[in-house]
C-alpha positions in Angstrom: -16.6 107.0 347.9 -14.5 110.1 347.8 -10.8 109.6 348.1 -10.7 106.3 346.3 -8.0 106.1 343.7 -9.1 105.0 340.2 -7.7 101.5 339.4 -5.2 101.6 336.6 -5.1 98.8 334.2 -1.6 97.6 333.7 -0.4 96.9 330.1 2.7 95.3 328.7 4.9 95.8 325.7 7.7 93.9 323.9 10.6 95.0 326.1 13.1 93.2 323.9 12.2 95.0 320.6 10.4 98.2 321.7 11.8 101.2 323.5 9.5 103.7 325.4 10.1 107.3 324.3 8.5 110.7 324.2 8.1 112.1 320.7 7.9 115.9 320.6 7.1 118.2 317.7 9.5 121.0 317.1 6.9 123.2 315.5 3.9 122.8 317.9 5.6 121.5 321.0 3.0 118.6 321.2 4.4 115.6 323.0 3.3 112.0 322.5 4.3 109.0 324.5 4.8 105.7 322.7 7.1 103.0 321.7 9.9 102.9 319.0 10.7 99.7 317.3 14.5 99.1 317.8 14.8 97.2 314.5 12.8 99.4 312.1 12.7 102.8 313.9 8.9 102.9 313.5 7.2 105.0 316.3 3.8 103.8 317.6 1.8 106.6 319.4 0.1 105.6 322.6 -0.9 108.7 324.5 -0.9 112.5 324.3 1.2 114.0 327.1 -0.2 117.4 328.3 1.6 117.6 331.6 3.8 115.7 334.1 0.9 113.8 335.5 0.2 112.3 332.0 3.8 111.3 331.7 3.7 109.6 335.1 0.4 107.8 334.2 2.0 106.4 331.0 5.0 105.2 333.0 2.7 103.6 335.6 0.5 101.8 333.1 3.4 100.3 331.3 5.5 99.7 334.4 8.4 101.9 333.3 10.9 102.9 336.0 13.5 104.8 334.0 13.3 108.3 332.5 11.8 108.6 329.1 14.1 110.0 326.4 12.6 112.7 324.1 13.1 112.6 320.3 12.2 115.4 318.0 
């Protein structure tokens, strides 16, 4: 059973009204991936990003192909 890749559950989001971004703290440097509402500007946290692998996992789960912009 070694070498089997864990199956990733794909999820969706409202692509018309939500924009995927990374939200980083200026003080602590903590980075969180999530979605920003284009109409209200409200940010919804989804996942803590500790390294590049976490960022790629977030992109894979939500089927995001473009780079994620970072907001502070």
